[in-house]
C-alpha positions as CSV (number, residue, x, y, z in Angstrom):
1,V,-23.0,62.1,4.9
2,P,-20.5,63.8,2.6
3,A,-17.7,61.3,3.2
4,N,-20.2,58.5,2.3
5,R,-19.7,56.9,5.7
6,F,-20.0,57.6,9.4
7,G,-16.8,58.5,11.2
8,Q,-15.0,56.0,13.5
9,A,-14.1,56.7,17.1
10,Y,-10.4,56.5,16.3
11,E,-10.7,59.3,13.8
12,T,-12.0,61.7,16.4
13,A,-9.4,60.4,18.9
14,N,-6.7,61.1,16.4
15,A,-7.8,64.8,16.1
16,V,-8.0,65.0,19.9
17,A,-4.5,63.4,20.3
18,F,-3.1,65.9,17.8
19,L,-4.6,68.9,19.6
20,C,-3.1,67.6,22.9
21,S,0.3,67.0,21.4
22,P,3.3,69.4,21.2
23,A,2.7,69.5,17.4
24,A,-0.3,71.7,18.1
25,S,1.4,74.0,20.6
26,Y,0.7,77.1,18.4
27,I,-3.0,76.3,17.9
28,N,-5.2,78.5,20.2
29,G,-9.0,78.9,20.4
30,I,-10.1,77.0,17.3
31,N,-13.2,74.9,16.5
32,L,-12.0,71.9,14.6
33,P,-14.9,70.1,13.0
34,V,-14.1,66.4,12.7
35,D,-17.2,65.6,10.6
36,G,-16.0,64.2,7.3
37,G,-16.8,67.4,5.4
38,R,-20.4,67.8,6.6
39,T,-19.9,71.3,7.8
40,A,-18.4,72.4,4.5
41,S,-21.4,71.0,2.5
42,L,-24.1,72.9,4.4
């Protein structure tokens, strides 16, 4: 695991909460990996 640990549920929840918030109102049709950098290291 690139971040040297497994993710916690609250970390995924924070990403979901952000995408559901008004702060993300301009984001449309994106895949947002919440994987501690694993995707970038492949």
